[in-house]
N, C-alpha and C positions, 0 to 999 in steps of 0.2 A: 516478592523481591522487585526492586525498582531497577530498570535498565535505563541509564542515561545515554541516549543516542542522539548525537547532534544532527540537525538537519543539514543535508549537503547544500553547498552554495549553488544557487540557480545559475549564477554567472561566474564561471571559473576565472574570468579575468579580473573580477572584483578583488580577489585576494592579492593580485599583483599590483593593484592601483596604489600609487603613493598616497600616504596619509599624512605627510608632513609638509604639504604645500603651504605657502604663506597665506594666512587668512582662512584656511580651510580647517574644518573640525576633523579630528581624528575619526577614522572609520572604525566603529566598534565591531568586534567579531560577532558573528551570528549567535543568538541565544540558543543554548542547547534545548531541545525539546524532550520533555519527560515522557517516555513511553512506558506504559504499564504492561509488564510481561504477563502472560497467562498465569493466573493464580490457581494453585491446586484447590480442589473443592474440599474444604474442611468438613463439609456436611456429609460427604460420601463415607459410608461405613463398610468395613469388610464384611463378607458373608461367612458365617451368620453373625448377626449383631448380638446375639445372646451367647451365654457361656454355659459350661457344663454345670455350674451351680444353679443356673436357671432351670436346666432340665431336671436337676435334683429337686428343686422347689416344686415343679409341676408334679413330679412323682409323689412327693410328700402330700401335697394338696389333694391329689387324686385319692390317695389312700385314706386321708382323713375324711374327705367328703363322702366317699363310698361307704366307709365304715359307719359314719354318722347316720346316713340315710338307711343303711341296713338295720341298725338298731331301731330307728324310728319305724321302719316298715314292719319289723317283728311286733312292735307294740301295737301298731295300727291293726295288723292282722288279727291280733287277739281280741279286738273289739268287733270283728266282722263275724256274723253268724256262719257257722260251718268251719271256721278256722280256730275257734277258741280252745278246742281240746286237742288240736294237732300239736305234737311235740315240736319244740323249737328246731331240732335237728331236721325234721321233715319240712318245716317251713323254709329252712335255709336252702333247700333244693327244690322248692316250689317255683315253677317258672313265672307265675304271676307275681309273686313276691320279689323274686330276684330281678326280673326285667323291670318291674315297677320301680325298684330301687335305682337301677342304673339309668332308666329313662329320666328320673328326677335328678340324679347326681351328675350325669354327663354334661348337660348344658352348662352347669356351673363350672365344670372343669374346662369346657371349651371357651367360656367367657374369660376365665383366668389366662388361658393360653393366648387368646386374642389381645387382651390388655397387655400382657407381658411382651409379646412380639411388637405390638405397636409402640410401647414405651421404649423398647430397646432400639428398634430400627427407625422409628419416626417416619414411616411411610405406610402406604396401604398394606393391609394384612396379607392379601393375596400375593402382592409383589414381594413382600419381605420374606414370606415363607416359601416362595417359588411354587405357588399353586399351579399356575400355567395350564389352564384348561386346554386339552388337545384338539378341540374343535371337531371337525368332521371325522377325526380318527378315534373319537371317544368310543363308539360301538366296537371298534377293533380291539381296544384294550379290554373292554368288558368280555369280548369273545375269547381273548387270550387267557383271561382268568378262568373261564369255563374249561378251556382246553387243558390248562395247568391242573385243574382239579381232577379231570379224567385221567391224566397221565399219572399224577401222584397216587390216585386211588388204585390204578392198575399196578404200579410198582410196589405199593404197600402190601399187596397180596403176597409178595415174596418175603415180607418181614414178619417177625413174630409179634403181631399186633395182639394185645390182650383181648380175650373174649368179651370182657365188659370194662367200661371206662366210667369214671365218676360222672362225666358229663351226660351219660345215658340216663341218669336219675332225673334230669330236667324234663325229659320227654314222657310226661305222665299220660297225656291224652292229646287228641287232635288240636284242641284249643291251645295247649301249651306249645305244641310244635309250630303252629302258625305264628304264635306270638314270638317264639324264638327266631323263626325265619325272618319275620319283618324286622326285628331288632338286628339280627345278624347281617342283613343286607343294606342297612342304612346307618344308624347311629354308631354301632360298634366299629365298623371299618373306618368311618370318618374320624373318630377320635384316635383310633390306633394308628392310622396313617399320618395324621397331623403330629402325633407324638413321635412315632418311630422314624418315619421317613421325612417328616417336616422339621422336627426339633432335634432329635437325637443324632440322626445320620450326619447332618452337616457339621456338628461339633466333632464327632468322631473322625470325619474325613479331614477336617482341618488339623487335627492332632496326629492321626496315625496314617493318613493316606487312604486311597480308595479301597484297596483289597481288604485291609484289616477293618475298615469302617463297615464294609458290607458284611463281613463275618460277625463282628460284634453286634451290629444292628439285628441281624438274623437270630443270633443267640439270645439277645434280650427279648425279641419277639416270641421265640419259642419258649423262653422262660416264663412269661406271664401266662402261657397256656398250660404250664406244667401241672397245676392243680387239677384242671379239667381232664388231663390225660393220665392222671395217676403217676406222673413222673416215670412212665415207662419209656425206655429209650427209643423204641421203634417209632411210635407216633410222634414223639418229640423231634426225632430226626426228620420226619416228614414235614413237620411244621417249620423246622429250621430251613429246609430246602425251599419251602414256599416263601418264607421271609426273605431269603437271599434273592430269589427271583424278583420279588416286589422291589427290593432295594436296588437291584441292578436296573430294573425298568425306570425307577425314579432317577438314578444317576445318568442313564443314557439319554433320557428325555428331558432332564432338568425340570421335571413336573411331578409334584406330589399328587396332582389330580389323576395322572396316569396310573400310579400305583393304587390309588383309591378305587378307580374303576376296575382294575384287575382284581383287587380284593373283593369288591362287590360281586364280580362275575364268579370268582372262586367260591364264595359262600353260597351264591345262588345255585351253583352246580351241586354242591353238597346237599342242600336242602331239597333240590329237585330230585336228585337220585333217591333220597330217603322218601320223598313224597310218592315216587313211582313204586318203590319197593314195599311200601307199607299200605298200599291201596288208599292213597290220598290221606295218609296219617290216621286212617281208621283202624289199622291193625299194626300198631307199632311193635307188637310182640313178634311179628314175623321177622323183623330185622334185629331183634334183641339178641345180642351175642351171649 
């Protein structure tokens, strides 16, 4: 918007000077100076720049990519000596096959998220997603994840946790346990935090507000772990509480990196407790429920 602001007269008496003297030229009024008012930044975008449909697109792409790589992994496993005669149902719970599938699929999903966020926000990915690395506080968030795992493990003892869960089938041997631990403390929490606390939570908060956004994000987070937990309400409730704590941390700090560090610390604690209880993963049957 243009503001037309006339320049004030430097000489206030000039306005009173007669301009009709014989032989004198009329004194023209001062030219107004055009002053450009501060313009709103049309390049600024509200947070988040993506929509709920974009979140749905990431979900669909993830399902397609993981399913495609899972089929490919099963076919490849059939060509490997020692795996040819293993039933497909057993291969589907083999840690090497499952983790190999996800290690191949997750980078493609992360790339899709990166491209989508950059195209919507038109700024650096970390800034757009509110990654915001906590700096010297990073170890503290990792430690809070460890404390959270210990607290949840202690409280879950008062809940009717099933004696066996579907996820127990992935822990065939020490090599499988170490592979799961490495994946569970790196790539898995990275993708989950970028999706749930990076993409989903901001959209839900914009639509429903803080409290409902925390609840819905935690519910979605617990939902994706339902298959691993046999859809038993007690362990799902535990994961729901964990997801709520992660989301609150992300909201309070405005940092997806903070919830990521807590997630890594939480998973680290779970695998460390299992490592201690099973004699360095050499006797997993000791902790089998």
